[in-house]
N, C-alpha and C positions, 0 to 999 in steps of 0.2 A: 504494500500500500504506500502510495506517495505521501510525502510530508504535506501537511496543510499549509497553504501559502497565505492564509488570511486568519484574522481573529475577529470574532463577532464582538462588537463593542456598543452597538446601538441599534436595536430593532425598533422599527416604526410601524405602527398598526393603525388603521382607521376603520371605523365602522359606524353603525347607526343602531341605537336602541329603538324599540318599538313603542316608545312613549315619550311625551314631552317632559321637560324637566324645569322645575321652578328653581332657578339658580339662587335667588334670594333665600329661599327656605333651606336649601342644601347648605348654603354658606353659614347658616346659624347653628348647624349641628356640631357638637363637640364630642369626639370619640377618642379615647386614649390610643395613642400610636398612629393616629391618622391626622394628617395636616390637610385642611380644606381652606383654600384661598379663593377669594372672589373680589376683584377690583374692577367693577363694571366701567369705570371711566377710562381704564387703561386697556382692558382686554375683556371681550364678551364671552368668557368661559369660566367655569369653576375648575381650579387645578387641585387635584387630589394626589397626595403622596402617602404611602403607607410604609411605616417603619419596617425595615427588614426585607423589603421587596424593591428590586431595582425598577425604575420607571416612574413616570408621571402620566396621569391621565387628564386630558383636557376635555371637559364636557360642555357642550353647547345646548342652549335652550331647546333646539329642535330635535335633540336626541343624538346628534352627530358627536363622535368622540375621536380623539387622537391619543395614542399612547406613544411616548418617546422615552428613550433611555433604557428600555428593557434589555437584559442581557441574555435571557433564555425564554423559550416559549412558555415554560411553566410560570414565569413571572407575569406574563400577560394573562394567563388563566386565573392566577391568584388575584391579580388586580381587579379583573372584571367580576369575579365571584364575590369579592369583598365590597366592591363599589355599587353593584346593582341594588342591594337593600338600602344603601344610603340615599340613592337617587330616587327611589320610588316613594 
């Protein structure tokens, strides 16, 4: 088997949830180990970071999301599984 010529350092994923999101309401939630940021004058999305998981998820009102900075596909699965209950 040939040596790998690359390192995965930043997986980017985009998708759409099947529901609308109240960004103001989500931004008021306080959960240990989860950072939720919303600065509507600067950027029209909620940023969610979860301690111990690589990656940040940007969630927009219309249900679109973007995940950046994930290092492995399991990080994406964990981020989505933990974020969906927060967003609904």
